[in-house]
BABA-449529 format. One record per atom (N, C-alpha, C, CB): atom name; x, y, z. Coordinates in steps of 0.001 Angstrom, whole numbers, plus 500000, padded with zeros to 6 digits. Last residue first. Glycine has a CB too. Layout:
# residues N
['CA', [X, Y, Z]] ...
This chain:
# residues 91
['N', [779940, 862596, 964453]] ['CA', [781167, 862829, 963682]] ['C', [781996, 861589, 963613]] ['CB', [781982, 863955, 964282]] ['N', [776497, 863066, 964334]] ['CA', [777601, 862195, 964767]] ['C', [778785, 862400, 963846]] ['CB', [777172, 860699, 964777]] ['N', [774544, 865613, 965337]] ['CA', [775287, 865130, 964180]] ['C', [776483, 864345, 964665]] ['CB', [775726, 866295, 963264]] ['N', [773386, 866747, 967507]] ['CA', [772703, 865612, 966927]] ['C', [773434, 865011, 965725]] ['CB', [771327, 866018, 966526]] ['N', [774942, 868903, 968118]] ['CA', [774765, 867886, 969155]] ['C', [774184, 866608, 968565]] ['CB', [773857, 868412, 970276]] ['N', [774654, 870614, 966000]] ['CA', [775877, 869829, 966061]] ['C', [775795, 868725, 967114]] ['CB', [777058, 870734, 966352]] ['N', [772398, 872141, 966433]] ['CA', [772272, 870939, 965615]] ['C', [773508, 870040, 965673]] ['CB', [772001, 871326, 964187]] ['N', [771339, 874012, 968493]] ['CA', [772637, 873336, 968558]] ['C', [772598, 872045, 967738]] ['CB', [773024, 873031, 970030]] ['N', [768796, 875004, 967915]] ['CA', [769855, 875913, 968363]] ['C', [771259, 875307, 968304]] ['CB', [769570, 876353, 969766]] ['N', [767343, 872749, 967065]] ['CA', [767301, 873994, 966297]] ['C', [768488, 874886, 966634]] ['CB', [765991, 874741, 966562]] ['N', [767824, 870881, 969023]] ['CA', [768184, 870552, 967643]] ['C', [768209, 871801, 966773]] ['CB', [767204, 869527, 967062]] ['N', [766683, 872238, 971183]] ['CA', [768131, 871983, 971165]] ['C', [768590, 871684, 969743]] ['CB', [768497, 870803, 972107]] ['N', [764006, 872160, 970384]] ['CA', [764677, 873456, 970599]] ['C', [766192, 873297, 970551]] ['CB', [764256, 874068, 971953]] ['N', [763603, 869411, 970364]] ['CA', [763487, 870161, 969114]] ['C', [764163, 871525, 969236]] ['CB', [762009, 870334, 968725]] ['N', [763873, 868860, 973095]] ['CA', [764841, 868296, 972152]] ['C', [764792, 869024, 970806]] ['CB', [764573, 866795, 971949]] ['N', [761604, 870235, 974035]] ['CA', [762950, 870641, 974465]] ['C', [764014, 870115, 973509]] ['CB', [763233, 870141, 975889]] ['N', [759615, 868724, 972837]] ['CA', [759740, 870136, 972478]] ['C', [761120, 870665, 972868]] ['CB', [758633, 870970, 973159]] ['N', [760018, 866321, 974178]] ['CA', [760186, 866373, 972719]] ['C', [760367, 867810, 972260]] ['CB', [758976, 865733, 972002]] ['N', [759376, 866945, 976852]] ['CA', [760765, 866658, 976476]] ['C', [761003, 866725, 974970]] ['CB', [761158, 865292, 976982]] ['N', [756484, 868882, 976032]] ['CA', [757395, 868339, 977031]] ['C', [758805, 868113, 976528]] ['CB', [756860, 867065, 977543]] ['N', [755261, 868439, 972651]] ['CA', [755170, 868928, 974030]] ['C', [756285, 868313, 974879]] ['CB', [753780, 868596, 974639]] ['N', [754256, 869233, 969323]] ['CA', [755195, 868597, 970250]] ['C', [755097, 869249, 971626]] ['CB', [756645, 868690, 969713]] ['N', [750943, 868951, 968199]] ['CA', [752002, 869864, 968611]] ['C', [752941, 869140, 969566]] ['CB', [751413, 871138, 969276]] ['N', [749309, 867678, 965247]] ['CA', [749638, 867635, 966673]] ['C', [750778, 868604, 966932]] ['CB', [750021, 866191, 967127]] ['N', [748975, 868431, 962644]] ['CA', [747857, 867745, 963302]] ['C', [748053, 867651, 964810]] ['CB', [747683, 866348, 962721]] ['N', [751058, 869506, 961148]] ['CA', [750249, 870389, 961969]] ['C', [749056, 869746, 962650]] ['CB', [749776, 871489, 961149]] ['N', [752835, 867946, 959866]] ['CA', [751648, 868308, 959111]] ['C', [750664, 869139, 959933]] ['CB', [750968, 867062, 958606]] ['N', [754769, 867486, 961776]] ['CA', [755160, 868151, 960536]] ['C', [753950, 868627, 959734]] ['CB', [756003, 867215, 959687]] ['N', [753280, 866093, 963702]] ['CA', [753869, 867396, 964006]] ['C', [754143, 868166, 962722]] ['CB', [755167, 867231, 964818]] ['N', [752652, 863765, 962242]] ['CA', [751569, 864608, 962765]] ['C', [752084, 866001, 963119]] ['CB', [750926, 863953, 964004]] ['N', [755237, 862774, 961832]] ['CA', [754435, 863200, 960681]] ['C', [753282, 864097, 961123]] ['CB', [753892, 861978, 959921]] ['N', [755852, 862116, 964487]] ['CA', [756638, 863122, 963775]] ['C', [755863, 863657, 962580]] ['CB', [757984, 862536, 963317]] ['N', [753937, 860083, 964870]] ['CA', [753912, 861297, 965694]] ['C', [754678, 862419, 965012]] ['CB', [754504, 861023, 967089]] ['N', [754864, 858201, 962977]] ['CA', [753515, 858773, 962863]] ['C', [753394, 860071, 963670]] ['CB', [752458, 857754, 963342]] ['N', [757284, 857464, 964032]] ['CA', [757274, 858181, 962753]] ['C', [755927, 858874, 962587]] ['CB', [757549, 857211, 961557]] ['N', [757364, 858022, 967599]] ['CA', [757043, 857233, 966416]] ['C', [757105, 858102, 965163]] ['CB', [755652, 856593, 966556]] ['N', [760291, 859189, 969363]] ['CA', [758857, 859209, 969059]] ['C', [758611, 858347, 967823]] ['CB', [758341, 860677, 968832]] ['N', [762946, 859765, 969915]] ['CA', [762246, 858788, 970734]] ['C', [760735, 858825, 970563]] ['CB', [762585, 859004, 972167]] ['N', [764560, 861296, 968376]] ['CA', [763731, 861993, 969363]] ['C', [762981, 861042, 970290]] ['CB', [762742, 862886, 968660]] ['N', [765674, 859328, 966777]] ['CA', [766562, 860181, 967569]] ['C', [765784, 860882, 968681]] ['CB', [767259, 861220, 966668]] ['N', [763397, 858392, 965486]] ['CA', [764149, 857498, 966372]] ['C', [765051, 858299, 967297]] ['CB', [764984, 856497, 965554]] ['N', [762768, 860631, 963948]] ['CA', [761824, 860188, 964980]] ['C', [762519, 859254, 965972]] ['CB', [760607, 859479, 964336]] ['N', [765004, 860704, 962263]] ['CA', [764758, 861806, 963189]] ['C', [763806, 861378, 964298]] ['CB', [764190, 863018, 962442]] ['N', [764717, 858295, 960803]] ['CA', [765923, 858526, 961615]] ['C', [765685, 859616, 962657]] ['CB', [767113, 858913, 960713]] ['N', [762189, 858718, 959570]] ['CA', [762451, 857543, 960393]] ['C', [763641, 857772, 961330]] ['CB', [762709, 856324, 959504]] ['N', [762557, 861007, 958075]] ['CA', [761578, 861008, 959159]] ['C', [761844, 859854, 960118]] ['CB', [760147, 860918, 958598]] ['N', [766121, 861483, 957628]] ['CA', [764814, 861014, 957186]] ['C', [763844, 861124, 958361]] ['CB', [764889, 859543, 956649]] ['N', [768173, 864392, 957965]] ['CA', [767698, 863105, 958453]] ['C', [766344, 862766, 957839]] ['CB', [767604, 863112, 959985]] ['N', [769589, 866832, 957894]] ['CA', [769664, 865885, 956773]] ['C', [769275, 864471, 957208]] ['CB', [771083, 865877, 956177]] ['N', [769215, 868831, 959637]] ['CA', [770049, 867726, 960105]] ['C', [770248, 866662, 959037]] ['CB', [769436, 867100, 961337]] ['N', [767463, 870331, 958169]] ['CA', [768767, 870914, 958487]] ['C', [769748, 869838, 958968]] ['CB', [768615, 872011, 959558]] ['N', [765217, 868686, 958257]] ['CA', [765941, 868841, 956994]] ['C', [767332, 869429, 957215]] ['CB', [765147, 869729, 956035]] ['N', [764465, 869043, 960943]] ['CA', [764824, 867708, 960439]] ['C', [765644, 867817, 959158]] ['CB', [763556, 866864, 960184]] ['N', [763933, 871804, 960924]] ['CA', [764932, 871245, 961840]] ['C', [765414, 869893, 961321]] ['CB', [764347, 871100, 963273]] ['N', [761874, 871946, 959030]] ['CA', [763153, 872629, 958788]] ['C', [764258, 872072, 959672]] ['CB', [763009, 874133, 959027]] ['N', [759841, 870493, 960334]] ['CA', [760353, 870042, 959036]] ['C', [761732, 870653, 958782]] ['CB', [759368, 870423, 957890]] ['N', [759520, 872146, 962534]] ['CA', [759862, 870736, 962734]] ['C', [760456, 870174, 961439]] ['CB', [758606, 869912, 963172]] ['N', [758761, 874613, 961432]] ['CA', [760072, 874465, 962040]] ['C', [760463, 873010, 962259]] ['CB', [760108, 875195, 963346]] ['N', [756109, 874141, 960413]] ['CA', [757239, 874469, 959544]] ['C', [758589, 874215, 960189]] ['CB', [757156, 875902, 959128]] ['N', [753858, 873743, 961987]] ['CA', [754695, 872592, 961671]] ['C', [755985, 872936, 960945]] ['CB', [753922, 871635, 960851]] ['N', [755294, 875405, 964767]] ['CA', [754861, 874134, 964201]] ['C', [753833, 874424, 963122]] ['CB', [754275, 873190, 965297]] ['N', [758108, 876945, 966021]] ['CA', [756863, 877129, 965285]] ['C', [756507, 875805, 964627]] ['CB', [756987, 878275, 964225]] ['N', [759558, 877046, 969068]] ['CA', [759485, 876240, 967859]] ['C', [758118, 876457, 967240]] ['CB', [759740, 874728, 968158]] ['N', [760984, 879937, 970284]] ['CA', [759797, 879102, 970285]] ['C', [759785, 878338, 968978]] ['CB', [758494, 879944, 970469]] ['N', [763973, 880524, 971979]] ['CA', [763240, 880460, 970725]] ['C', [762040, 879557, 970903]] ['CB', [764139, 879960, 969575]] ['N', [766342, 882365, 973657]] ['CA', [765105, 881605, 973790]] ['C', [764369, 881676, 972473]] ['CB', [764223, 882142, 974956]] ['N', [769851, 882109, 974039]] ['CA', [768693, 882623, 973334]] ['C', [767494, 881739, 973595]] ['CB', [768969, 882726, 971837]] ['N', [771296, 881825, 977348]] ['CA', [771294, 881749, 975894]] ['C', [770015, 882317, 975321]] ['CB', [771478, 880317, 975435]] ['N', [769504, 880641, 980184]] ['CA', [770732, 881107, 979546]] ['C', [770596, 880995, 978039]] ['CB', [771955, 880302, 980042]] ['N', [767446, 879646, 981681]] ['CA', [767218, 880881, 980942]] ['C', [768454, 881447, 980287]] ['CB', [766648, 881896, 981840]] ['N', [767579, 877244, 982823]] ['CA', [768120, 878347, 983598]] ['C', [767971, 879683, 982883]] ['CB', [769571, 878094, 983909]] ['N', [766618, 875620, 980790]] ['CA', [765836, 875754, 982019]] ['C', [766290, 876944, 982851]] ['CB', [765933, 874481, 982844]] ['N', [768752, 875835, 978977]] ['CA', [767442, 876338, 978603]] ['C', [766597, 876575, 979852]] ['CB', [766737, 875358, 977648]] ['N', [770757, 874562, 980471]] ['CA', [770928, 875943, 980047]] ['C', [769589, 876580, 979688]] ['CB', [771881, 876017, 978857]] ['N', [769722, 871984, 980642]] ['CA', [769925, 872772, 981862]] ['C', [770039, 874251, 981535]] ['CB', [771180, 872302, 982609]] ['N', [769844, 871320, 977911]] ['CA', [768545, 871371, 978589]] ['C', [768656, 872201, 979869]] ['CB', [768036, 869939, 978914]] ['N', [772616, 871365, 977541]] ['CA', [771769, 872284, 976792]] ['C', [770396, 872425, 977440]] ['CB', [771620, 871811, 975351]] ['N', [773412, 869282, 979223]] ['CA', [773886, 870644, 979478]] ['C', [773017, 871674, 978766]] ['CB', [775343, 870795, 979034]] ['N', [772150, 867122, 977886]] ['CA', [771773, 867479, 979254]] ['C', [772199, 868901, 979597]] ['CB', [772391, 866498, 980246]] ['N', [773591, 867201, 975461]] ['CA', [772139, 867391, 975464]] ['C', [771672, 867809, 976855]] ['CB', [771413, 866097, 975016]] ['N', [776160, 866664, 976400]] ['CA', [775897, 867919, 975696]] ['C', [774398, 868225, 975669]] ['CB', [776453, 867854, 974260]] ['N', [775819, 864092, 977406]] ['CA', [776108, 865186, 978332]] ['C', [775848, 866542, 977682]] ['CB', [777559, 865104, 978816]] ['N', [775384, 862731, 974981]] ['CA', [774381, 862699, 976046]] ['C', [774573, 863850, 977020]] ['CB', [774440, 861371, 976793]] ['N', [777809, 863133, 973672]] ['CA', [776597, 863758, 973149]] ['C', [775506, 863791, 974208]] ['CB', [776102, 863014, 971906]] ['N', [780803, 863635, 974273]] ['CA', [779769, 862976, 975073]] ['C', [778453, 863651, 974711]] ['CB', [780069, 863067, 976635]] ['N', [783452, 863162, 971962]] ['CA', [782310, 863919, 972444]] ['C', [781392, 863039, 973279]] ['CB', [781542, 864526, 971277]] ['N', [785458, 861981, 970692]] ['CA', [785606, 862068, 972138]] ['C', [784442, 862807, 972771]] ['CB', [786911, 862753, 972494]] ['N', [784432, 859744, 968095]] ['CA', [784595, 861076, 968634]] ['C', [784772, 861002, 970144]] ['CB', [783396, 861960, 968268]] ['N', [786004, 857331, 966103]] ['CA', [785101, 857638, 967199]] ['C', [785452, 859015, 967745]] ['CB', [785181, 856557, 968313]] ['N', [786082, 856729, 962643]] ['CA', [786698, 857317, 963818]] ['C', [785645, 857603, 964874]] ['CB', [787452, 858598, 963451]] ['N', [785931, 853804, 960819]] ['CA', [785180, 854938, 961291]] ['C', [785783, 855439, 962598]] ['CB', [783702, 854574, 961471]] 
């Protein structure tokens, strides 16, 4: 397996800084449909996606089914995953 020269952590931080500074497109994550679409676009299981976001599978399921709304850092990560899915795909 080839290792990438990418620094995914830095790419995520740069994307968050960009969002905070108002650079680039601004999108609101619609819940629950967009959470499901974002995960499916990344071709990840609920278990893998929840681990990537640092939340429990149950929390992810609650978002996807509209019982809860993502907030704070999780919402920022979802925005990044929507706008820059390549950051979350390991090469």
